[in-house]
N, C-alpha and C positions, 0 to 999 in steps of 0.2 A: 249670327245675331238672332236672338229670340224674338218672338212676336211682340213681347212687351217692350224690348229694347227698341225695336223698329218703330213702334208707336210713339215712344218717348222722343226719339230723334226727330220724327216727322211731325210732332205736335205743333199746333198753331196756338200761340199764347197771346192773350190780350196784353197790351203795352200802354203805359202812361208815362209821359215826360215829366220829370221832376229835376229841376236844377237847384243845387244847394245855395243857400244864401252866401256862403263863403266864396263860391265861384262868381256870383254877381258882384260881390264887394271887391274881389280881385280884379275883375274887369274894370270897374270904376276907377280903381287905383292906377291901373296901367294906363287908362285913357288920360287920367289927370297928369301923368308924368311923361307923356309922349315927348320924344326928342325929334325935332324937325330938321330936315335938310334945308339948305339955302334955296332961294327961289330959282326956278328954272330960268335959263337965259334966252328962251324963245317965247313966242306968243301963242303957241299951240301945244298939242300933246306929243310933239315929236321927240321930246326928251323924257316922256313918261307922264305919270299922273301929276297934275299941276298942284302947287302948294295951296292956292286959294280953295280948290275943290276939297283937298284933304282937311284943311282947317275948318271948313264949313261942315264937312261930314263929322269930324270929331266933336265939334261944338254941339251939334244936334244929338249925336250918340251919347255924349256925356251928360248933357243938360236937359234934354226934352224927351228923348226916346224912352219908351216904357220897356224895360228889360224883361218884363213878364209876358210880352206879346207872343214870343215863340211858343212858350209852354201852353198858353191859353188857346192859341190858334190850332195847334196840333191836337191838344186834348179835346177839342170840340168835335173831332172826327174819330171814327173807329180805327184804332191802330193795333198792330199785331207784330209778333216776331216768330220766325221759324228757322231752324237750322237746315241749311242746304249745303251739301258738299263740304262740311266742316266750318261753315261761316254762318253766323246768326244774322239773318236778313230781317230788317225792319220794313214794314209797309203799311200804308193806309188802304183800307178796303171799304168802299162805300157802295152798297147795293142800292140800285134804283128801286123806287116804289113800283115801277112798271115791270111786271113779271117776265115779259118777253124781251127785256133789255139785252143788248149784245155785250158780253164781257170784253173789256178792253184793259190791257196792261200798258201803262204809259211810263216811259223812262226819261228822267231828267239828264242833265249834263253837268259840266264844270264851266264856270264857278257857280252853278246852280245846285239845286236840291229839290226835294219834294215841295219845299216852300214856294218855288216859282209856279207850281201847278195848282195851288190851293184854290185860287179864284176861278179856275176852270171846272172845279168839281160840280158846282151847281149847274152850269150850262150843259155839262155832259150827262149828269145823272138825272136831271129834271129839266130837260130842254123846254117843256111847255111853259115853265115859269120864266124863261129867258127868250121868248120870241120864237121858239122852235116848235117842233111837233113831238108829241109823246112817243111816237113810233121811232124816233131817233135816239132814244135813251140808251145809256150804257151802265153796266155794272163796272165800277172803276177800281183798278188795282194800281197803286202808286208805290213801287218799291224804292228804297234807298239803295243806290249802288254800293257794292262792298267797299268799306272804308269811308263811306260818306254818311253824315248824319248819325243816326242811331243804329245803322248796320255795322257789325263788327268788321275790323280790318282783317284781311287774309293774313295768315301766319306763314304762308309759303308763296313762292312765285307761281305764276301760271294763270292768275285770274284776269285773262284778257277779255275782249269783247265776246268771243265765241263761248267761253266758259260761263260768262254772265248770262248770255242768251240761253244756254242750256239750263242754268239755274232758274231763269224766268219760266221756262217751259215746265219745269218741275213744280214751281210755285203754283202755276195755273192748274196743274193736275191735282195738287193737294187741295186746292180750293174747290175742286169738283167741276171745273169748267172744261167741257169736252169740245167746245166750239168757241173760239175767241179770236180777237184781232190785237195788233200791237202797234204802238206809235212812239216816236221819239224825235228829239232834236239834239244838236250838239253831240256829246258822247252818246246820248240816248239814241241818236240816229244810227250810230255805229252798232249799238246793241240790237236795235230793231232791224237794221240791214242784215245782221248776222242771224237773227232768229228767222228772218224770211228765207235766207239761204239754207239754213239747216232744215227748215220745213218740218218741225215737230208735229206729231199727231194732234189735231185740234185747231191748229193755226189756220185761219182761212183768209187772212189778208194783213198787209202792213201799210203804214203811212208814215212819212218823215217830212220834216221841213228843213233838212240840210242834206244836200246830195253828196253822200259819202264817197262814191266813186270819183267825183270831180276833185275832191281834195286829195285823194290817193294818187290819181293819175290824170291830171288835167290835160296833158299833152295828147292823150288818146281821144279826146272829145272834138267834135266838129268846130271849126273856126271860120266858116264861110260867110256868115252874116255879121252885121254890125253888133247885134245882140250877143252873139257868141264871142266875138272878139272883146267886147266890153267885159263880159264875165271872166274871160281869161286874164285880162288886164287887172281886174279887181283881185283875182286870186294871186297874181304875181305881186301886187302891192302888199297883200296880207303876208305872203311868204317871205318877203324881203324886209318889210318894215314893221309888221304888226304882230308877228307870232313869237316874240321873245319868250313869253310865258310858256308857249307850246314846246319850244326847243329845250328850255331849262327843265321842265317837268318830265319830258320824254327822255332826257339824258342824265340829269342830276337832281332827281326829286328830293333826295335826302338833304341836299345842301340848302335849297330854298325852304325846306321844312323847318329848319331851326328858327328862321325869322318868323314864319307863319304861326309857330306855336308860342313864340316869346313876346310878340308885339301885336296888339289888336290893330294898331294903325298900319303896320306892315301888311297884315292880313287883308285889311280893307283895300289898301292901295293895290295889292297884287290882284285882288278879285275884280276890281272895277276896271283894270287895265286890260280889257279883253279885245274889243273891237271898236273902231272909231265911232260908229253910230251909237252903240250902247254907252260908250264912255261919255260922249257929249250929252246924251239924254240924262245920265246919272248926275253929271256935273251940273246940269241945268236945274235938276230937282233940288240940289243942295245949295248951290250958289245963288240962283235966281228964284228959288221957290216955285219953279214951273215944271211939274212932272210931265212926262210923256205917257199918256194913258194911265195904266195901272202901276207904272214904275215910279211910285212915290218914295219919299224919304223913309217912311216907316217900312214899306215893303222891301226896299233895298237893304235896310238894316236888319230886318227879320232874317234874311238869308245870311248876312255876314255874321250876325250874332249867333245863329245856329252853328256855323262853322267854328266860331271861337269857343262856345260853351261845350261842344262835343269834342274839341281838341283834334279835329280831323284835317288840319292844314297839310301835314306831311303825308298822311295816307291817301288823301285825294290827289295830291301831286303824284304820288307813286302810281296811281292808276293810269296816268299817261305813259309812264315807262312801260307798264304792262301792255297797254293797247298800241302804242306807237313807237316805243323805243327800239333802236337798232340792236340792242343787246338783250331784249326780252326773249324768253323761251319761245314765244309764238311768232317771232320775226321770220322764221324759216318755214312757217306753216304754208302748205300749198293753198291757193285761193279756193274759196267755196264756189259752187255753181250758182248761177243766177236764181233768184227766187222763182218758184213755180206758182206761188199764190198771187192773186191780184195785188198790185202795188199802187198806192196813191201818193202824190207829192204835192206840196203847197209851197209856193215861193212868196216871201214877204219883202216889201220894198227896202227895209233897212238891213237886210241880211248882208253878210260879208261880200257875197256876190249874188247877183240875180240869175238864178238858174234858168236857162232857156228850155223850152219844152223839148227841143231836139236832144238836149243832153239827158233829160230824164228818160226819154224814149230809148236812147241808145243804152243807157245804164240798166234799164229795167224793161226787158221785152214784154213783161206782163203788165205794164203800166195801164191802168184803166181810169185814172183820175189825175188831172193836172189843174190845180187851183192857183189863181193869182189874187192874193189878198190885197186889200186897199191900204191897210195900216199894219205896222208892226215890224220888228226887226229880228235879230238873232234869238232873243228870248221871247218868242212870240206868245207863248202861253202865259207868261208873266206880264208882259207889257199890254197885250190886247186879248184877254181871256175870252171875250165874247166872239171876236173875229176868229180867233184860233179854234174855238169850239165849233163854230159854223163850218170851218174847213174840214175838221175831223168828221163831223156828222155827214157832210156831203161826200167825203171820200169813202166812207164805209156804208153809205145808204144802199148801194146795189148788193151788198153782201148779207142783208137781213133776210 
């Protein structure tokens, strides 16, 4: 490859979101012709997303929600694309006004996107304006996972968590950051865990708010205390009654993809049926008009609308097959060594399970920060951006 070709492949290009009017009109038409199932036969979510929740969500989405919000919110921030390992990666890159800010690459999960992190941009890049200290500022990089949002979907198998982590290391190199930290929750915690274990040049620390080793092998963790046994019980409940979406996407992503691309109501129902805490908070926002923190109707629909208008229902589902599926090429890959860089972890009260400190210490021998947040759940950055940002600042403060 010539020098000119290398420069072209590695080029970082400005990006602007633009949705065609025809796509918005099609969404309105499909919402207007939604076909409803009959009402569930129980009084809770044990049969799935409740009809009243979906009717309220569709009513607001169709009649009151501004379909231009996604485009305007993203275009208010600096966006770029660059091709890495054959996939065009979309990312938001906000440099702090503080010259000595610490570069941070932060990874979203499913059913999230960079949308869930937008309200943490201010507290992280300009902490002094949000009750923090200027010395805690970050230069922030928010990439869209391959197949999510405006990142292209891979044209071949093999884009698991490790390959994505390698791509993130390359992205930070291209941006000129020779010293940086990484953060993630949900799938993003898996990517962040992987980049910590890979230990690429320049990475000096990681922070997550979901303990990936606990989900992968809970039986290996201590169960001596009441707190530890409660965490194990919560994981068991999730794995037996709450992870239907996980099993389907990890084993048959293409099957569910047909519904997710054909019906906005099906997409919305699939996305909000994630975990009990998040579901009831979302249901309350639409049915009762009572949001939990930043988890408002508009913010929830920003995320769902982004999925619909980018047509990524199937490709995002496929990412679970790549990361967690028993038939994925990476399924037989030997485990990576424990991270050698400092690790921070924060536990939030509404998470699927409350991670005990003992679990984090066993999972990460280099753990140097363990935070217990007062508010927030699985989608911590989305629901409580100020609390989340405070945890991230505290975790990385010793590395400055």
